C-alpha positions, -999 to +999 in steps of 0.1 A: +000+000+001+014+033-011+017+063+007+023+098+001+035+107+040+072+120+039+094+105+063+123+128+086+146+129+116+133+144+149+159+153+171+145+162+213+153+164+245+151+127+263+122+135+292+100+155+258+103+118+242+097+100+273+065+121+281+055+116+244+058+079+253+039+080+279+009+099+261+014+077+232+010+045+251-025+062+272-040+071+239-029+035+227-011+052+197+022+049+186+046+075+193+048+086+152+011+085+155+004+109+181+030+130+173+013+134+139-023+136+158-009+165+179+003+183+154-029+178+133-048+192+162-029+221+165-030+231+127-068+227+130-067+251+157-047+274+142-067+276+107-101+273+126-088+312+147-069+325+113-078+303+087-061+279+063-022+278+058-016+289+024+012+262+011+030+265-022+028+233-045+060+231-061+046+203-083 
C-alpha cells in the first residue's frame, strides 16, 4: 500500500521523548501516530482561528 507521507528525523530531549511515549501509550497510539495526531489538531485549531494555511505546490 503506497503512502504519500514524508519521512524525516526529529530530535528532542530525552524527557520530552519519554513524556510523549507515556501520552501515546495512554491513547493506545504509536509515538509517531501520536505526534502526527497532536500536530494535526494544532493545525486545525490555528486554521479555525486564522483561516487556512496557504502552501505552495512545487509540482
